[in-house]
N, C-alpha and C positions, 0 to 999 in steps of 0.2 A: 222656616226662615229666620235669620236673626233680625231682631227689631232695631232700625236704624238709630232711632232715639235713645234706646239702652245703651247701644254701643258708643254713642256720642257721650251720654252722661259719664260711662265708665272711663271715658278717655279724659274727661275734665275733672276727675275727682284728684284732689290735691293739687289742683293747678289754679286756685284762686288767687286773682291779681292782688298784689300788694299795694296798698295805699301809698300816697307820696309821703305822708308822716312816718310810715314803717320804713320806707326806703331811706328819707332823711334821717331818721335815728339810727340807722345801721351805719350809713356813712359817717356820721357824727361820732358814733362808737369807734368805728375803726380808725379815724383820724385821731381821736383821743388816745388809743391805745398806742398808735405809732408814736406820738408825741410823748407819751408816758414811757415807752421803752428805750426810745431815742434818749430822753434824759438820763435814764439809768446808765445807758452806755456811755454817754458823755462824761458823767461823773466818774465812772470806772475807769475809762481810758485817761482822764486827767490825773485820777489817783495813781495810777501805775506809772505815768510819765513823771509825776512828782517823785514817786519813790526811785525810780531809776535815776534821775538827776541828783538827787541827795546822795545816792550810794554812790554814784560815780565821782561827785566832789569830794565826799568824805574819803575814799580810797585814795584819790590823785593827789590830795592836800596832805596826807600822811596822818590825818586825824584819827582815822580808824586805828592804826597802829599804837597810837599814843593812848587810845582810850581802851583798847581791847583787854590790856592786861590789869585794868584799874577796876575797883568795885563798881564804879559807875557803869560800866558796861553791863552788869546784870540788870541794873535799873532799865537801860535802853533795850535790852532784849525783852524784858518782860512787860514793859509798858504797853506795847501794841495789843498783847492779849487783855490786859486791864480795861483799856477803851474798848475793845470788841465787847466785853462782858458788860460794861457800863451802858453803852448803846444798846444792847440787846435786852437787858433787864429795865433799862430807864427809857425806853422808846415811848412809852405814854406820858411820862413825867417830863422829859426835855422837850423844848421847843424846836422847831425846824432849824433855826440858826446856831443853836446850841449842837445840835445834831451835825451840822455841817462843820463847824469850827473842829468838832471831835473827829469827823472823818478826815481832814486835812490834816490835823494833828497825828493821826493813826499812820496816814500815808507817809508823813515826813520821818515819824520814828521807824516805820518799816524799812525806810531807804537807809536809815543810819544803822538799822540791825542788818540789812542784807549786804551792808558795804564790805563784808568780809568775804564774799563770794569772789571779789576782784583780787584779794590777796592769795586765793586757792587756786582759781581758774583762770585761763587766758581770756583777753577781751574778745578775741574770735570766737572761741566756744561759747561764751555766754550769750554773744550777739546771735549765733546761729540757733541755740536753745531758745532764745527769746522769740525769734521769728517762727521757729516750728511750733512753739507753744501758742503763738497768737493765730497761726492758721489753724491748729488743732481746735483752739477756743472757738473761733469764728465758725466753723464747720458744725461743732457740737451744740453751740447756742442756737445756730440757725435750725438744726435738726429738732430741737427742743420748743422752738418758736413755730415750726410749721407742722410738726407731726401729728397726727390725729389720734396716734396712741396715747392712753392715758398713763402717765409716769408717775403718777402719785404713790403707786405702791412701791417704788424705789426707795422713798424716803427713809423708812425706819431701816431697811438693810443698809443704805450708805451711811447713816449716822452711826450704825453699829460697827461698819467698817471704820470709820474715821475713830471711834474709840479703841478699836483693836489696833489701829496704827500708832495711836499714841503710847499704848502699852508696850507694843513692841519697840518702839524707838526707845522708851525708858529703860526697858530690858537690856536694850543692845548698848546702852552707855555703861552697862556692867560688863556684858559679854565681850563687847568689841569684836564682833563677827562681821566679816564682811560679806559673807553669803547672806546673812539675815539683813544686813544693809541693803543688798541688791534686791532681795525679796521684797522688804518694805517700800522700796523705792518704785518697783514694779506694780505692786498692788496700789501704791498711793497714786499712781499715773491713772490707773483704771478708775478708782473710786473717785477722784476728782473730775474725770471725763465724765463719769455718769453724773455728778453733782452739778456739772456745768448745763446739761441738758435738762436735769430735773429742776434745777433753781430757775431757768429761763422759763420753762413751761409753768412754774408756779408763781413767777412775777406776772406773766401774761394773765393768767386765770385771777390773780387778786384784783387786777384793775377793774374788773366787772363790778365788785362791790366797794371799791376805794373810791372810784371816781365821784369827784363832787363833794368829797368829805374832806375835813380838816386834816385828816391823817395821810391825804394823798401825797402831800409835799413831802412828809417824813418817809413815806414808802419808797420814794425814789432814793433817797440817801441811803436807807438800809438795803434797798435793793442793790445798789452800787456795792455796798460793802459786802454783800454775799457773793456776787459775781467777782469782785476783786480778790477775795480769799480763794474761790476756785482757781482763779488765773495763776495767783501767786505760788499757791501749794503745787499746782501741776507743773509750773515752771521749775521749782525747786526739786521736784523728784525727778523731773526729766533730766536736770542738769548732773545728777548724779550717774546718769548714763553717757550723756553727750558731752559732759564738760571735760576738756584736757586741762591737767594741772601744769602750773610753771615749772 
């Protein structure tokens, strides 16, 4: 006959009640994580809106047409990359306020650079692509935030994919192949879709050891920059398929 006490002990294994401090600590961590991620999303969305407004105003005012043929345009086009590199390599040296200024400057310059899409594509197709990208980004980021699957193994593969994309795009400047352009765009959408989920999970996990540190405020801005780049790149590659030319 089974011993009732032994059965009762086996049922209670692993069900030790949590103390109020443990429960309180868990709730505090969850609230802090939500606030941290919400701050990242707020910065990212604000940056994208700023970019869109600047791009639209530049194109509608005719300023893009007047600048695109001038040497100044190369400075405008390359400046966002310079700022991204400066923010990435100078993250420990720059203060939070400096990184904020650099982020808003980056978003503004990206708007100036992207204003040329209004000269090539119809406003309706740009809007359609933007909303499609927003829906895809929201779903992929939600997946990255909620999934129990470890996506850290995707990192190296996706970064190599980005490098390959850059090489293929530079090569196509010489080849001028429409087939290669569509292939690059298709692969680009897949890569930045993966990066959206990967970066979201990475930013979520970083909070565990960043909370309460001086770097936490900087991490919000840098995290917003990562997600901003995922969104903008996915949008541009999708526009190659969905954009209707004037």
